[in-house]
C-alpha positions in Angstrom: -13.0 -37.1 -19.7 -12.7 -40.1 -17.5 -11.7 -39.4 -13.9 -8.2 -40.5 -12.7 -7.7 -43.9 -11.2 -9.6 -44.3 -8.0 -12.3 -41.9 -9.1 -10.6 -38.7 -8.1 -11.0 -35.8 -10.5 -7.5 -34.6 -11.7 -8.9 -31.1 -12.3 -9.7 -31.8 -16.0 -12.8 -34.0 -15.7 -16.3 -33.0 -17.0 -16.8 -30.6 -14.0 -13.5 -28.8 -14.8 -13.1 -28.7 -18.6 -9.7 -28.1 -20.1 -9.0 -24.4 -20.7 -8.6 -23.4 -24.3 -4.9 -23.8 -25.3 -3.3 -20.5 -26.3 -1.5 -19.9 -29.5 2.2 -19.2 -29.5 2.7 -15.5 -30.1 5.0 -13.9 -32.6 6.4 -11.8 -29.7 6.4 -13.6 -26.3 7.5 -10.4 -24.6 4.2 -8.8 -25.5 2.3 -11.3 -23.3 1.6 -9.5 -20.0 2.8 -10.8 -16.6 0.0 -10.5 -14.0 0.6 -10.6 -10.3 -2.1 -10.7 -7.7 -1.0 -9.2 -4.4 -2.6 -8.5 -1.0 -2.8 -9.8 2.5 -3.5 -13.5 3.3 -7.2 -14.5 3.4 -8.2 -11.5 1.3 -9.4 -13.5 -1.8 -6.4 -13.4 -4.1 -6.8 -17.0 -5.2 -10.4 -16.6 -6.5 -9.3 -13.5 -8.4 -6.3 -15.3 -9.9 -8.5 -18.2 -11.1 -11.0 -15.8 -12.7 -8.3 -13.9 -14.5 -6.5 -17.0 -15.7 -9.7 -18.3 -17.1 -10.5 -15.0 -18.9 -7.0 -14.6 -20.2 -6.2 -18.1 -21.2 -3.5 -18.1 -18.6 -1.9 -20.4 -16.0 -1.1 -19.8 -12.3 2.4 -19.4 -11.0 2.6 -19.8 -7.2 4.6 -17.2 -5.3 4.0 -18.5 -1.9 7.2 -19.7 -0.2 5.5 -22.6 1.6 3.2 -23.9 -1.0 6.2 -25.1 -3.0 6.5 -28.0 -0.4 4.8 -31.3 -1.0 2.4 -32.3 1.8 2.1 -28.7 3.2 -1.5 -28.4 2.2 -3.9 -27.5 5.0 -1.7 -25.0 6.8 -0.7 -23.1 3.6 -4.3 -23.0 2.3 -3.1 -24.7 -0.8 -5.9 -24.9 -3.4 -7.1 -28.5 -3.8 -6.7 -30.0 -7.3 -10.4 -30.3 -7.8 -10.9 -26.6 -7.2 -8.3 -25.4 -9.7 -10.9 -25.3 -12.6 -8.5 -27.3 -14.8 -6.0 -24.4 -14.8 -2.4 -25.6 -14.7 -0.5 -24.4 -11.6 3.2 -24.1 -11.4 5.7 -24.2 -8.5 3.4 -26.2 -6.3 4.5 -29.4 -4.6 8.0 -29.3 -6.0 10.2 -29.7 -2.9 10.5 -32.1 0.0 10.0 -30.4 3.4 13.7 -31.1 4.2 14.8 -29.0 1.2 15.8 -25.4 1.8 14.6 -22.7 -0.7 16.1 -19.3 -1.0 14.5 -16.2 -2.5 17.2 -16.3 -5.2 16.4 -19.9 -6.2 12.6 -19.1 -6.2 13.3 -16.1 -8.4 15.0 -18.3 -11.0 12.3 -21.0 -10.9 9.5 -18.5 -11.3 11.2 -16.5 -14.1 11.9 -19.8 -16.0 8.2 -20.8 -15.7 7.0 -17.3 -16.7 9.3 -17.4 -19.8 8.0 -20.8 -20.8 4.4 -19.7 -20.5 4.8 -16.6 -22.5 6.5 -18.5 -25.2 3.4 -20.6 -25.5 1.1 -17.5 -25.4 -0.2 -18.3 -22.0 -0.5 -15.4 -19.6 1.4 -16.0 -16.3 -0.9 -15.1 -13.4 1.3 -14.9 -10.2 -0.4 -15.4 -6.8 0.9 -16.0 -3.3 1.5 -14.4 0.0 5.3 -14.0 0.0 5.8 -10.3 -0.8 9.6 -10.5 -1.0 9.4 -13.4 -3.4 6.9 -11.6 -5.6 9.0 -8.4 -5.7 12.2 -10.4 -6.5 10.4 -12.1 -9.4 8.9 -8.9 -10.9 11.5 -6.2 -10.2 15.1 -5.7 -11.2 17.0 -7.4 -8.4 20.4 -8.8 -8.3 21.1 -10.8 -5.1 24.1 -9.8 -3.0 26.8 -12.4 -2.7 27.4 -14.7 0.2 30.4 -15.3 2.4 30.5 -18.9 3.8 32.7 -17.9 6.7 30.4 -15.1 7.8 27.3 -17.2 7.3 28.8 -20.1 9.3 29.7 -17.7 12.2 26.3 -16.2 12.3 24.5 -19.5 12.1 26.6 -20.8 15.0 25.7 -17.7 16.9 22.0 -18.3 16.1 22.3 -21.7 17.6 23.9 -20.3 20.8 21.9 -17.2 21.5 18.7 -17.7 19.5 16.9 -15.7 16.9 15.5 -13.0 19.2 19.0 -11.8 20.1 20.1 -11.6 16.5 16.9 -9.9 15.5 17.5 -7.3 18.2 21.0 -6.6 16.6 19.3 -6.4 13.2 16.8 -3.8 14.6 19.8 -1.7 15.7 21.6 -2.0 12.4 18.6 -1.8 10.0 15.2 -1.0 11.6 13.5 -1.2 8.2 14.7 -4.8 7.6 13.9 -5.8 11.1 10.3 -4.6 10.7 9.8 -6.9 7.7 11.4 -10.0 9.1 9.8 -12.2 11.8 11.7 -12.6 15.0 11.4 -16.3 14.7 12.8 -16.5 11.2 16.4 -17.1 12.1 17.4 -18.0 8.6 16.3 -14.6 7.2 17.7 -12.7 10.2 21.1 -14.4 9.6 20.9 -13.6 5.9 20.2 -9.9 6.6 23.1 -9.6 9.0 25.4 -11.4 6.5 24.5 -8.9 3.8 25.1 -6.0 6.1 28.5 -7.3 7.1 29.7 -8.1 3.6 28.3 -5.1 1.8 28.6 -2.4 4.5 25.1 -1.3 3.6 21.7 -1.9 5.3 20.0 -5.1 4.2 17.0 -3.0 3.1 19.2 -1.1 0.7 19.7 -4.4 -1.2 15.9 -5.2 -1.5 14.2 -4.9 -4.9 13.7 -1.4 -6.3 10.4 -0.4 -7.8 11.4 -1.1 -11.4 9.9 -3.9 -13.3 12.3 -6.3 -15.0 9.8 -6.5 -17.8 7.6 -3.5 -18.7 4.6 -5.7 -19.6 3.9 -6.3 -15.9 0.7 -5.7 -14.0 0.2 -5.8 -10.3 -3.4 -6.1 -9.0 -4.0 -5.7 -5.3 -6.9 -7.0 -3.2 -8.1 -4.6 -0.5 -10.2 -5.6 2.4 -11.3 -3.8 5.6 -9.0 -4.7 8.5 -11.9 -5.9 10.8 -13.2 -8.2 8.0 -9.7 -9.5 7.3 -9.0 -10.3 10.9 -12.3 -12.2 11.2 -11.5 -14.2 8.0 -8.1 -15.0 9.4 -9.5 -16.3 12.6 -12.1 -18.4 10.8 -9.4 -19.8 8.4 -7.1 -20.8 11.2 -9.8 -22.5 13.1 -10.8 -24.4 10.0 -7.2 -25.5 9.4 -7.0 -27.1 12.8 -10.5 -28.6 12.5 -9.5 -30.0 9.1 -6.4 -31.9 10.5 -3.4 -29.5 10.6 -1.9 -31.3 13.6 -2.2 -34.6 11.9 -0.6 -33.1 8.7 2.3 -31.8 10.8 2.7 -35.1 12.5 3.1 -36.8 9.1 5.5 -34.1 7.9 7.7 -34.4 11.0 8.2 -38.1 10.0 9.4 -36.8 6.6 11.9 -34.4 8.1 9.9 -31.2 8.7 11.9 -30.3 11.8 15.1 -30.4 9.8 13.8 -28.1 7.1 15.4 -24.7 7.2 12.6 -23.1 5.3 9.5 -25.3 5.7 9.8 -25.6 9.5 9.3 -21.8 9.8 5.7 -21.8 8.4 3.1 -20.1 10.5 0.7 -22.7 12.0 3.2 -25.5 11.5 5.4 -24.2 14.3 2.3 -24.1 16.6 1.1 -27.5 15.6 4.5 -28.9 16.3 4.3 -27.4 19.8 1.0 -29.2 20.3 2.5 -32.5 19.3 5.4 -31.8 21.7 3.0 -31.2 24.6 4.1 -27.6 24.9 0.7 -26.1 24.3 -3.0 -27.0 23.9 -4.8 -27.0 20.5 -6.8 -23.9 21.6 -3.6 -22.1 22.5 -2.0 -23.1 19.2 -5.1 -21.7 17.4 -4.9 -18.4 19.3 -1.1 -18.0 18.6 -1.5 -18.9 14.9 -4.3 -16.3 14.6 -2.0 -13.6 16.1 1.0 -14.6 14.0 -1.1 -14.7 10.8 -2.5 -11.2 11.5 1.0 -9.9 12.1 2.1 -11.5 8.9 -0.8 -9.8 7.0 0.4 -6.4 8.4 3.9 -7.1 7.2 2.6 -8.0 3.8 0.8 -4.7 3.5 3.9 -2.9 4.6 5.5 -4.2 1.4 2.7 -3.1 -0.9 1.0 -0.1 0.5 3.8 2.3 -0.8 4.0 0.8 -4.3 2.2 3.2 -6.6 2.2 0.7 -9.5 -0.4 -1.5 -7.9 -4.1 -1.2 -9.0 -6.2 -1.9 -6.0 -9.5 -3.7 -6.2 -12.0 -4.3 -3.4 -12.3 -7.9 -2.3 -16.1 -7.6 -2.5 -16.4 -5.5 -5.6 -18.7 -7.3 -8.1 -16.9 -5.7 -11.0 -13.4 -6.4 -9.9 -12.7 -9.0 -12.6 -13.8 -6.6 -15.3 -11.7 -3.8 -13.9 -8.7 -6.1 -13.6 -9.1 -7.3 -17.2 -9.2 -3.7 -18.4 -5.9 -2.9 -16.6 -4.2 -6.0 -18.0 -5.5 -5.4 -21.6 -4.3 -1.8 -21.5 -0.8 -2.9 -20.5 -0.9 -5.6 -23.2 -1.9 -3.1 -25.8 1.2 -1.0 -24.9 
């Protein structure tokens, strides 16, 4: 296949042949839904590609930040030429100014999953946003909203800051506070809003461990903590070396600072501070490493108590074969 204009491979050139097109099944609901979970930098992406190739599947992104166009380096978004010709969904669909809620992402992902299964393609979900993955896979109806309560809490956020509201959340719902970053004012406000309008802890409204579709498989990637922390440090350093600050400078011109979701991304906040003269690059790297390690621990807090996950070692040479055996067992009923 001829490369795209300008000589850049689109992902389907001779080095990345097109995957075999699946046949539409008689019963789309029998096509399994596969989700790869685990901490950031553990090797989920490589496993997702291997499984998608073996199953004739396509990738569905479940990372809250990779949905934004231009947020490439800091989100570790897989370059097009490295996708092995496998279609990827929910990547690069929003501008950085656009907000994106978990409820919206749930709808987008479930629509993509249904379309893939109708064609006989196995959806392989991968991404680092644990809440988003659970909201997609599990039975979960989102609590309503109250515009007046939301407006009051957002005004308070602007006056006293996220840390003060997070302290209140920790008093009202310690479990929710443990899972929400102090800096994530948008999610802190949402948690407090739900508590106020439902009279229940926000954590009581999180997804229950019950799949929305029984033909669902979760495969987790395990990795030693010391190894993971070193990989995170190397990844963060590489991001800054590869031009994260320049990427953020470009995105600021496109409205990153006004983005209620995108502006919260780890690494992007720190790079923004570098551009504002508030910290050095080395300090930004150190802070991003710390924040990413904390994020990885929060990710595992979501998954470690889920007995439905089949865990595979990041360096297990047989992990693909083991994963396929689990998927095929579920598909067989």
